[in-house]
C-alpha positions as CSV (number, residue, x, y, z in Angstrom):
1,X,0.0,0.0,0.0
2,X,1.7,3.2,-1.2
3,X,-1.3,5.5,-0.6
4,X,0.4,7.2,2.3
5,X,3.9,7.4,0.7
6,X,5.0,10.9,-0.2
7,X,6.9,11.0,-3.5
8,X,9.3,13.8,-4.6
9,X,10.2,13.9,-8.3
10,X,12.6,16.2,-10.1
11,X,12.8,17.0,-13.8
12,X,14.5,19.4,-16.1
13,X,11.5,19.7,-18.4
14,X,7.8,18.8,-18.1
15,X,7.5,17.9,-21.8
16,X,8.8,14.3,-21.3
17,X,6.7,13.4,-18.2
18,X,3.7,11.1,-19.1
19,X,0.4,12.9,-18.9
20,X,-1.3,10.7,-16.3
21,X,1.7,11.1,-13.9
22,X,1.8,14.9,-14.5
23,X,-1.9,15.2,-13.6
24,X,-1.3,13.6,-10.2
25,X,1.7,15.7,-9.4
26,X,1.8,19.2,-7.8
27,X,4.2,21.2,-10.0
28,X,6.7,23.5,-8.2
29,X,8.7,25.6,-10.6
30,X,12.3,26.3,-9.5
31,X,14.7,28.6,-11.4
32,X,17.9,27.0,-12.7
33,X,21.3,28.0,-11.4
34,X,23.2,30.7,-13.2
35,X,26.9,30.1,-13.9
36,X,28.1,32.1,-10.9
37,X,25.9,30.1,-8.6
38,X,27.2,26.8,-10.0
39,X,30.7,28.1,-9.4
40,X,30.0,28.7,-5.7
41,X,28.2,25.4,-5.3
42,X,31.2,23.6,-6.9
43,X,33.7,25.3,-4.6
44,X,31.8,24.8,-1.4
45,X,30.2,21.4,-1.9
46,X,30.9,19.5,-5.1
47,X,34.7,19.6,-5.2
48,X,35.4,18.7,-1.6
49,X,32.8,15.9,-1.7
50,X,34.2,14.5,-5.0
51,X,37.8,14.7,-4.0
52,X,37.1,12.6,-0.9
53,X,35.1,10.1,-3.1
54,X,38.1,9.6,-5.4
55,X,40.6,9.3,-2.5
56,X,42.3,12.7,-3.1
57,X,43.3,15.2,-0.4
58,X,41.4,18.5,0.1
59,X,44.0,20.8,-1.5
60,X,45.4,18.2,-4.0
61,X,43.4,19.6,-6.9
62,X,42.8,23.4,-7.3
63,X,40.6,25.0,-9.9
64,X,40.9,28.5,-11.3
65,X,37.7,30.6,-11.5
66,X,37.9,30.6,-15.4
67,X,38.0,26.7,-15.3
68,X,34.9,26.5,-13.1
69,X,33.0,29.0,-15.2
70,X,34.0,27.2,-18.5
71,X,32.7,23.9,-17.2
72,X,29.3,25.6,-16.5
73,X,29.2,27.3,-19.9
74,X,30.6,24.7,-22.2
75,X,30.1,21.3,-20.6
76,X,27.3,21.4,-18.0
77,X,24.7,24.0,-19.0
78,X,21.6,22.3,-17.6
79,X,19.5,24.0,-14.9
80,X,20.9,21.8,-12.1
81,X,24.4,20.6,-11.2
82,X,24.2,16.9,-12.0
83,X,26.3,17.1,-15.1
84,X,28.6,19.6,-13.5
85,X,29.4,17.0,-10.8
86,X,29.9,14.4,-13.4
87,X,32.5,16.6,-15.1
88,X,34.4,17.1,-11.8
89,X,34.3,13.3,-11.2
90,X,35.7,12.7,-14.6
91,X,38.6,15.1,-14.0
92,X,39.4,13.6,-10.6
93,X,39.3,10.0,-11.9
94,X,41.8,10.9,-14.6
95,X,44.1,12.6,-12.1
96,X,44.0,9.5,-9.8
97,X,45.0,7.4,-12.8
98,X,47.9,9.7,-13.5
99,X,49.1,9.6,-9.9
100,X,48.9,5.8,-9.8
101,X,50.6,5.4,-13.1
102,X,53.4,7.7,-11.9
103,X,53.8,5.7,-8.7
104,X,54.1,2.5,-10.6
105,X,56.9,4.0,-12.6
106,X,58.7,4.9,-9.4
107,X,57.9,8.6,-9.3
108,X,57.5,10.3,-5.9
109,X,60.0,8.0,-4.1
110,X,62.5,10.8,-3.6
111,X,60.5,12.7,-1.0
112,X,59.3,15.3,-3.5
113,X,56.8,15.0,-6.4
114,X,56.8,17.3,-9.4
115,X,53.6,17.4,-11.5
116,X,53.3,19.1,-14.8
117,X,49.8,19.9,-16.0
118,X,49.5,21.5,-19.5
119,X,52.8,23.5,-19.1
120,X,52.4,24.3,-15.3
121,X,54.8,22.9,-12.7
122,X,53.8,22.7,-9.0
123,X,55.4,20.8,-6.1
124,X,54.5,20.2,-2.5
125,X,56.6,18.5,0.1
126,X,54.7,16.8,2.9
127,X,57.2,15.2,5.4
128,X,59.3,12.5,3.8
129,X,56.8,11.9,1.0
130,X,55.0,14.6,-1.1
131,X,51.6,14.7,-2.6
132,X,51.2,15.8,-6.2
133,X,49.2,19.0,-6.6
134,X,47.2,19.8,-9.7
135,X,46.0,23.2,-10.8
136,X,43.2,23.0,-13.4
137,X,42.8,26.1,-15.6
138,X,40.5,26.6,-18.5
139,X,43.0,25.3,-21.2
140,X,43.4,22.1,-19.2
141,X,39.7,21.1,-19.6
142,X,40.1,19.7,-23.1
143,X,42.7,17.2,-21.8
144,X,40.3,15.9,-19.1
145,X,36.8,16.5,-20.5
146,X,37.4,16.4,-24.2
147,X,35.7,18.6,-26.8
148,X,33.1,21.0,-25.2
149,X,29.4,20.0,-25.6
150,X,28.5,23.7,-26.3
151,X,30.8,25.8,-28.5
152,X,30.8,29.5,-27.4
153,X,33.8,30.5,-29.5
154,X,31.5,32.2,-32.1
155,X,29.1,35.0,-31.1
156,X,25.8,34.7,-32.9
157,X,25.0,37.9,-34.9
158,X,22.2,38.9,-37.3
159,X,24.4,40.4,-40.0
160,X,22.1,40.2,-43.0
161,X,18.4,41.0,-43.7
162,X,16.2,38.1,-42.9
163,X,18.0,37.1,-39.6
164,X,17.2,37.9,-36.0
165,X,18.3,36.7,-32.6
166,X,15.8,35.2,-30.3
167,X,16.0,33.7,-26.8
168,X,14.6,30.3,-25.9
169,X,14.3,28.1,-22.9
170,X,15.3,24.5,-23.2
171,X,16.0,21.6,-20.8
172,X,19.6,22.9,-20.9
173,X,18.5,26.3,-19.6
174,X,18.5,29.5,-21.7
175,X,19.7,29.6,-25.3
176,X,20.2,32.1,-28.1
177,X,18.6,31.4,-31.4
178,X,19.9,32.8,-34.7
179,X,16.7,32.5,-36.8
180,X,17.2,32.8,-40.6
181,X,14.8,33.3,-43.5
182,X,15.2,33.6,-47.2
183,X,13.0,33.7,-50.3
184,X,13.1,32.2,-53.7
185,X,10.8,31.8,-56.8
186,X,8.0,29.3,-56.4
187,X,4.3,28.9,-56.0
188,X,4.2,30.8,-52.6
189,X,3.9,29.6,-49.1
190,X,6.2,29.0,-46.0
191,X,8.8,26.3,-45.6
192,X,10.0,25.4,-42.1
193,X,13.2,23.5,-41.1
194,X,15.2,22.9,-37.9
195,X,14.1,21.1,-34.7
196,X,10.9,23.0,-34.1
197,X,8.1,21.6,-32.0
198,X,4.4,21.9,-32.8
199,X,3.9,25.0,-30.7
200,X,6.8,26.8,-32.5
201,X,5.5,25.7,-35.9
202,X,2.1,27.3,-35.2
203,X,3.9,30.5,-33.9
204,X,5.9,30.7,-37.1
205,X,2.7,30.5,-39.2
206,X,1.1,33.3,-37.1
207,X,4.3,35.4,-37.4
208,X,4.4,34.9,-41.2
209,X,0.8,35.8,-41.7
210,X,1.1,38.9,-39.5
211,X,4.3,40.0,-41.3
212,X,2.7,39.5,-44.7
213,X,-0.3,41.6,-43.8
214,X,2.0,44.3,-42.3
215,X,4.1,44.7,-45.5
216,X,1.1,44.6,-47.7
217,X,-0.6,47.3,-45.7
218,X,2.5,49.4,-45.8
219,X,2.7,49.1,-49.6
220,X,6.3,47.7,-49.6
221,X,5.2,44.5,-51.3
222,X,2.3,43.4,-53.5
223,X,0.2,40.3,-53.1
224,X,1.6,39.0,-56.3
225,X,5.0,38.7,-54.8
226,X,3.8,36.3,-52.1
227,X,2.1,34.2,-54.8
228,X,5.3,33.9,-56.8
229,X,7.8,33.4,-54.0
230,X,8.4,30.8,-51.2
231,X,9.7,32.0,-47.8
232,X,12.0,29.5,-46.0
233,X,12.5,29.8,-42.2
234,X,15.3,27.9,-40.5
235,X,16.7,27.5,-37.0
236,X,20.3,26.3,-37.5
237,X,20.8,25.0,-33.9
238,X,19.4,21.6,-34.5
239,X,21.2,19.8,-31.7
240,X,18.6,20.8,-29.0
241,X,14.9,20.7,-29.9
242,X,13.2,24.0,-29.5
243,X,9.5,24.5,-28.6
244,X,7.3,26.7,-26.6
245,X,5.6,30.1,-27.0
246,X,8.4,32.5,-26.9
247,X,9.8,33.1,-30.4
248,X,6.8,34.7,-32.1
249,X,8.1,38.3,-32.2
250,X,11.5,37.1,-33.3
251,X,10.1,35.2,-36.3
252,X,7.9,38.1,-37.2
253,X,10.9,40.4,-37.1
254,X,12.9,38.0,-39.2
255,X,10.2,37.9,-41.9
256,X,9.8,41.7,-41.9
257,X,13.6,42.1,-42.1
258,X,13.6,39.8,-45.1
259,X,10.7,41.4,-46.9
260,X,11.9,45.0,-46.4
261,X,15.6,44.0,-47.0
262,X,16.6,45.7,-43.7
263,X,19.1,44.5,-41.1
264,X,18.2,44.5,-37.4
265,X,20.1,46.5,-34.8
266,X,23.3,44.8,-33.7
267,X,23.7,43.2,-30.2
268,X,19.9,43.0,-29.9
269,X,17.9,39.9,-28.9
270,X,14.2,39.5,-28.2
271,X,11.7,37.1,-26.6
272,X,7.9,37.1,-26.6
273,X,5.0,35.4,-28.2
274,X,2.8,37.0,-30.8
275,X,-0.9,37.0,-31.2
276,X,-2.5,37.2,-34.6
277,X,-3.5,40.9,-34.0
278,X,0.1,41.8,-33.1
279,X,0.0,41.8,-29.3
280,X,3.2,40.7,-27.5
281,X,2.3,37.9,-25.0
282,X,4.3,36.9,-21.8
283,X,6.9,34.2,-21.7
284,X,8.7,32.1,-19.1
285,X,12.3,31.5,-18.2
286,X,13.4,35.1,-18.5
287,X,16.2,34.6,-15.9
288,X,17.8,31.8,-17.9
289,X,17.3,33.6,-21.2
290,X,19.1,36.6,-19.8
291,X,22.1,34.5,-18.8
292,X,22.2,33.1,-22.4
293,X,22.0,36.6,-23.8
294,X,24.8,37.9,-21.7
295,X,26.9,34.9,-22.8
296,X,26.3,36.0,-26.4
297,X,27.4,39.7,-25.7
298,X,23.8,41.0,-26.1
299,X,23.4,44.6,-25.0
300,X,19.6,45.1,-25.5
301,X,16.8,42.6,-24.9
302,X,13.2,43.3,-26.0
303,X,10.7,41.6,-23.5
304,X,6.9,41.5,-23.1
305,X,5.6,44.3,-20.8
306,X,3.9,41.5,-18.7
307,X,7.3,40.1,-17.9
308,X,8.7,43.4,-16.5
309,X,8.1,42.2,-12.9
310,X,10.3,39.1,-13.5
311,X,13.3,41.4,-13.8
312,X,13.4,41.5,-10.0
313,X,14.3,37.8,-9.9
314,X,17.4,38.3,-12.1
315,X,20.7,38.9,-10.2
316,X,22.2,42.4,-10.7
317,X,25.5,40.8,-11.9
318,X,23.5,39.2,-14.8
319,X,21.5,42.3,-15.7
320,X,24.6,44.6,-15.6
321,X,25.4,46.0,-19.1
322,X,22.0,44.9,-20.5
323,X,19.1,47.3,-21.4
324,X,15.6,45.7,-21.2
325,X,12.9,47.3,-23.3
326,X,9.3,46.2,-22.4
327,X,6.8,46.2,-25.3
328,X,3.1,45.4,-25.7
329,X,2.8,45.4,-29.5
330,X,5.0,43.9,-32.2
331,X,5.1,47.2,-34.1
332,X,7.1,48.6,-31.2
333,X,9.5,45.7,-31.7
334,X,9.9,46.6,-35.4
335,X,10.5,50.2,-34.6
336,X,13.3,49.3,-32.1
337,X,14.9,46.5,-34.2
338,X,14.5,47.8,-37.7
339,X,13.5,51.5,-37.4
340,X,10.2,50.7,-39.1
341,X,6.9,52.4,-38.1
């Protein structure tokens, strides 16, 4: 009899939870950790615990701040710290293997051990026999963790007409989306590619129809053009599926940018859903999306007016250097991003 048993479940996303189970659960939404919070959790809890687990002394492995931040940004970007701890465990296991291999080869029998890690030499004498000390910096992570799961070497920019930068929430936390569109001769219509869920596909159709009406009303395009050309919308980041009501205004801006042949303002991102009449609807995950925007060197973020109160939940260190512009209508978005009224 489990009728009196209290179950606690955790999940990064509600999308993969079976419906009957979800109906019987009380959902408590918790914000994910930002990179700086993961760094502090690692220093105070994860590293000491994992060093002991792998038989290493407290100060035997030292991490630089850059190394800890890079693990969060490029290897363990999910909302929690489960994968972060796995990365630390992987590093420590490999260090233990190096130490045991060195001992088998007779190293460390002279009362002093010298360890070289990616060009750095450190030594420590402890009585008659020394303990090797490792300092892990950002360049050392490739040796221990391999190629990063998330490549942040390239900043996403909307450099040409028909592109715009949106912000999305995934099971990995916030993410920036470079949404692209182009047109070519055909029988008209909209083509969609990229890992877009059903909600996002519906949003793209609403955004396209709104943009079409907008440019027709402004006299910039004639109805004949839409009958003779196909518009193709694509989200290049196919590794992580994207879905949810938050990219409507970004897709509408992408379409208007393409149809009017105008580039959007640089270092600008946006998030917000779009109604068929042009209203900007509220979204979720603004905290995580802001972290992703800051990582991508974004200076201005357009958000729904209804989400203005959520800014209080974002740490000042994350908001620093970013200007938030609340809007209620997609025409305001076009005026800010494209200078179109």
